[in-house]
N, C-alpha and C positions, 0 to 999 in steps of 0.2 A: 557822200558827205564830202562836199569840196571845203578847199582851201582851210581846214583844219588848224594845218603849220603857219606860223607867221616867220617867214624864210626872209633871210638878206640875202640878195644875189648882187654878186659882183662880176662885172666883165670887164675885160681889160684887153686889148688888142697888140700884135707885135707882128713885126715881118721878119720871117725867119726863115733862112733856107728858101730865099728868091720867091717866096709862095707869098702873095697878096694877103696880107693882114688875117693871118691866123687868129682865132678867138676864143677865149677862154672865158667860161663862165664858170663860176665856183656859187654854192646854195649853204649858208649855215644854216642848223637846225636852232633856233631857241630852247628848245626842251632836250634834258638831260638825258639824249637816248642815243644810241650806236645806229649809224645808215651803212648800209651793206648796198650793192649797185648790180643787178640781175642781167637787166635785158633794156635795150634800146631799139627803136623802129623808126623810120622817116616816114613823118604824117604826109607828106607829097606836097603839102602847103607852106613851104617855107620854113617848117618846125621838126622837130624829134620830137618824140614820146619817151621817156626812162621810167623805168619801172624800178624802186629802192624800197627794201625790205627794212623795216624798221623793230629794233628789238632793245629789251633793258640790258643796259651796260651791265649791271651785277649779276641779275638772275637767268639772264639769256632769254627771258621771255619774249616771246614774239607779240608785237604790236601790232602787228598789218604791215601794208605796204601804202607806200605813196608816189603818185604819179606825177612826173613833171610833164610838163609841154613848153619848150625852148625853144625860142627862133635861133637861126641860125647866124643872126646877129647878138646874140648873147642874152635877149633878154626873156625873162620867165612870164609865160604867157597865163600857167593856168595852173592848178594843183588839183588832186583829186587823192582823198585817204581812203584806202577801206579797212576798216579794223578787223581783228581776227583774233579769236579765243584760243584757236587751236594752231598745230603744229605746220607748216606747210614744208615740205619735202623736195619738193622740184617746180621750174616755173617755166613758162614759153608765153612770148609776147609776140606776136606776128600780127600782120593785116590780115583779116578776116578775108575767108576765101569765096564769102557769098555777099555779105552785107557791103554796100560801097561806102567807102569813108570810114570805115570802123574797123575794130583792132578785135582778135579774140585773144584774152587773157586766159589762162589755164594754170592751174596748179594742183599738185595731189595733197590734200591734206588730211591729217588724222586726228579725229577727236581724242584728247588727251583725258577724256572720262570713261569712254567706253572701248577704246580701240577701234572703231570702224573707222576707216580708211575711203575716202573721197576723192573724184576727179571733181574738181570745182571748175565750171566752165564759164565767162562773163564775157559777153558781149558788151564795147565800150566804144563810143562814139568818138571821131578825132578832138571833139572838144571836150572830151573828157566826161562825159554823161553814162552813165551805165545804165544799159537797153534790155540787157537780160542777165539772168543766173541759172545755172541747171548745177544739178549734185547729183554725181553718177557714182553707186556706190562701188570700191572693187575690192575690196574685204570686209564682208559684214557680220564677222563673227568674233566674239570676245576673246580678248588678250591674245589676238594672233599680231603681234605687232611688228610692223614693216621696219625691217632694219637700216634701210638706205633706198631713194627711189632714184633712177637714172634719169638724164636730162630727157623732155619732151619733146617732140618735133612732129610737124603734119607731114605726113607723106602726099604721094599725089593725088591719092583717092580722096584728100580732103578728112583723112580718120588722124584721129591722136594716137601715136603712139605710146604707150606708157611700158615702163619696165620696174622693176624690184626685185629687190632681196628680201625673202620671207622663210624663217626656218631652214635654212642652211640650201636653197634653193631660188632658181634664178624665174621669174614668170614674166611674160609679154601679154601684152593684150591691144588690142586695136578699140578705139572706142567713137562713135562717128558723133558727126556734128548736131546730130537729134538724140543722142546719148546712150544709141545702139553699141551693147559691147559685144564685141567679138573676142573669146577668151574668158578669163584667164587661162595661161597655159605654160606648163613648166618648162623652159626653153632645155633642148636636147644637150647640154654638153657638162662637163665637168671642168670648171678651173681650178689650179692648182691654190693651195693654202695662201690666203693674202690678197687671193687677187679680187680687186673690186673692177666692178665693168659699168660701163655708161654708153649710152647712145650718143652718137654725134651727128647724127643726121641720114638722110636717103646715101645709099652707096652706090644705087642707079635708078633708073627709071623703068626702062625696061630692057629685061624682068622686073619687076618690082623685087627691092632687095633691101632690108634692114641693115642695119649695122652696130656693133657690139664692138667698143676698143675697152681693151683691159692692160691693167698695170700692173707688175708688182711691188707694193708699196711698204712691205714688212721690213726693210732693210735686210735683207737675205742679197749672198753675192750673185744671186741670178737675175737682176732687177733687169725686166724686158717690156716691150709693151706687144701683145697680142690683137690680133681681131678675128672676130666670128660674125660671119655673112649670115644673115635669116633670112628665108622666104616667107611668102605671104602664111605658110601654113605653119609657121613658127619652128621649122627645122632648121637646122644647123647645115648648109651646101657648102661651106670652105670657111678655111681658117687661114690664118697666115701668123708667124712671129717675124718682128722687127726687131732681130739682133740682140743675140744676148748680151749681158754686160763684159764677159770675156773679150767679145768682139770689138769692144768699142764703140758702138754703133748707138741706136736709139736708147732713149731712157724716159720712164713716165714719171709721173707723179706731180707737174704743174702745168696742170690745163692743155694737155696734147690733145688732139682733136683731127677729126677727118672732114675734108671739103672737095663736095662730090664735083666733079667735071663733063660736061657736058657728053664726051665720048665713051662716059662708064669709069674711066680712071680716075683718079682721087690724087689730092693733095694730103700729108700728112705733114703737120707740123708738133714739133715737140722738142725734146731736150735733147743734147748728142754728146758723149763723152768724149773727150778729147786729152787723153790720158791725165794731166795735172789738174784739169779746168774742164766747167761746161759752158758748151755754145747752145745757141738756137738753132735748128735744123727745120729748113721748108723744102719737101724733098715730094714730086711728082711720080707718080705711080700709074702703071699701063693697069687695066683690067685685072690682067695676071698676075700684079704685084710685083711686075718689073721695074726698078728704079731708072727713071728717065733721065731726070734730073734734077740737082739739089743745090741750094743755095744757103750757107750758114752763115748766120750771125754773131761774130766774135765779138764780145763786148769789152775783153782785155781782165776778166775778173772771174777768180775761183767761185763766187757765188752764184746760185745756180738764175739764171734768168728765167723769166714765166710767160706764157703764150696768152693771148687777148683774144685774138679771134681773125680769122682768113676770110676773105670774101673775094669773090670771082665777078667780075664783071660782065655783060653779053658781050663786050669786045675782047675778052680775054684780059684783061689788064687785071691783075690781082695786088690786094693790099694786105699787108700783113702786119698787124701790132701786137707789140710785145712789151712786156716790164723788162727794165735794165734795173738790177739789185745792185747797189753798193753798201750791204751789209745793214744799218739801221735805218736808211733811208733808200729813195728809188726814185727814178722817171720812167717816162714812157718814150715810146718810141715807135714811130711808122713809117713802113716800108712800101714802096712801088715797085711793082716786078712786070714782066709781059710774060706771056703763054709759056714761055719757054724758060723760066725764072731767071732772067736777066734783070740785074737790079735799074732801075732807074732813076730812084732817088730814096732818101733816106733821111729823115730829119728827128730832133727830139723835142721835147715838151717838157712842162711842168719840173721847175727846177727841184734840185735834192735836196728840199726843205723839211721833207714828211716822206713818209710810205704811203705813195700813192698807190694803191692797188686797180691795176687797170682790169675791166670785166666783161666789155660790149663794144661793138665799132657796128654805126650805121653809115651806110656809103648812100648818095645820092646821084640818079642818072647825070645832073650836072659837074658831076666830079667834085661835091662837099663831102668830106669825110668827117664824119664825128665819133669820137673815143669817148668814153665814159668810164670813170675811176671814182674811188673812195677813198678818204684818209683813214687808215687801218688803224683802229682803236683811237679816235680820238674823239673826245667828247668837249663840247656838242659838236653832231656828227655833223661830215661836210665832204660834199660829192663835188666834182669837177668832169664839165662837158667839154673836150677841145673840139673846135670844128676849123678842118685844115681845107683850105682852097689847092687842089691840085691842080697847077702851072707848070708843073715839070721843074726838077729843082736846080736852081741857077736861070732860071728863066727871067726876063726885065721886070720889074713891078709895073702893073699896068696903073698905077696912078703914084704923082710926084709926092715924096714923103719928104719934109725939110728934116736933117738930120741936124741934131743939137750939138755937133763937134763936127772938124774936118780932120781929112789926114791925109799925108801927103808924104812920099813921092808914088805916084803910081803910073806905070811901072815903078819897081823898086829893085835894087840888090839886096842890101842886108837890114836894112832897119827901116821902120815905120814910125812917122811921129804923128802926135795926135795934139790939138788943141780945142778942149771943150769949152760950153759955155759956162759961165759961174755957177750957175744952179744945178749942174749936173755932175750926178756921181754914181761913174759907174760901178757895177758891180762884180763884172767879169767879161774878159774878149777871150773869144777861141777864133783858133783856125783851123778849117777843116778841108776837105778835101770835096769833089762834085758830087760823092754819093752821100755827103752828110758827117763823114767820120772823122771825130775832132782830131788832129794831129797835136796841137797847141794850145794850154788854156794859160793866161794869166788873170792872177788876182790881186794884183799890185804894180803897180810901175807902169800905169795904163799911157804915159807921157811919150813913152819909148820904147818898140817892141822889136827885139833882135829876131830876125827871120834868117840867119844865114845859117847853113847847112842845109834848107831846103833845097830839092830839087828845083828848076826852074820849070813852070808851070802857071797856069789859073787856079786860083783858090777863091775858097766863101768864106770874109771875115764876118764876125758876128759880135757885135759889142751889146751887153745885157745891161741895162741900168738898173739902180735899187729902184724897187716897186716892181719890176717885171720887164717892162717894156724893153724890146730890143729889136736892133736894125742889122741888115744884113747886106753885104757889097761884095761886088768881085774884086780880087788883086791878082795882078801878074807879079810873079816874079821872075826875073831876066838871069 
């Protein structure tokens, strides 16, 4: 069923952080329902496909999933709505490993009437036409309700890996694209009370190993992250604990995940306890769990930030997206690092006017990075997709952009003066270092900025106008 929802799409452009015209596209539902945001993939035709569950704001009843086809220029190309009368437990949306120009959408679905749980697999074209649907029973006896289902992922053999918690036990199974089920089998480990485990992807390809990631979430003083590595016969072959709370190291509970590397090592993205506050940590580990490198993201707040996603490109470039919490509102951030976790650039987007809950990221080979989020508990539902062009932080803009203001002098000593066009109203002005960290922010007095006390060097000046459009320029402090 296509185009069931009438949506308002708004795209606006901004030049931020030296990147050429980042694009923000927002979609509003006219129906009075909540919208979430689960997955997003590159369609390799200048568009991305986003999958968003829709549910009733008061009863929590699941209404189905809406899929958006969005161009990187910010245009809503097409929509597809798949209604559902059952409860979806976890979702997967990936390029189809067999069918060209198609996608595989899968989710674990539990029937609310008889308790039967199935893995539903749908083949979808890049034009959002559903080509095939298959339901594979996972649990087929009455009242055996699954408490939680972990993340789904597609392994190197093109099997969907499913795991779930049922009757105080963990189960795993592999489901082939033809519906053949290998398992289920009880996973042979007993995590501590309160441990909630989830898949985060393949740990290595050769030998093929699967990866469980768990964290203590019951508020006990021994909060930590622990991994369990499982072979193809579903036996635990290794485990590793990433710092107990007393050691002041890694802490779970806000989207921690594992990203595999080609050499069998991996990246762990998680929260990191740092005495009076919590920061984010992106850490590189060897296959033997040795810490090789770490980059911490300190946003200067005691409110815990959250991980969105980490993507490793073929050339070793790493993109890391995360949420910056500021209490009742927040914004999103995107960082680019090399293979040794040296930060190349970082930038922020979506102003702090709402609670932007970031969930997914898609990266194309030409350097287009799309980050998706939804507005937490906003009615009508609203999502945002930001497309960032990676031209390196501080690089010259590829096209001439006429500023509605002038500033002088540049280079400067202590003060920077502005003259704005009569119809221009600034919202705020920020001074950043060349890694995108905000050093000073002005929300009034835009005609003259005091930069005294800053060290000599090159900085990035970002002027944001009312309405969301922003401009960035390099300034030199003598």
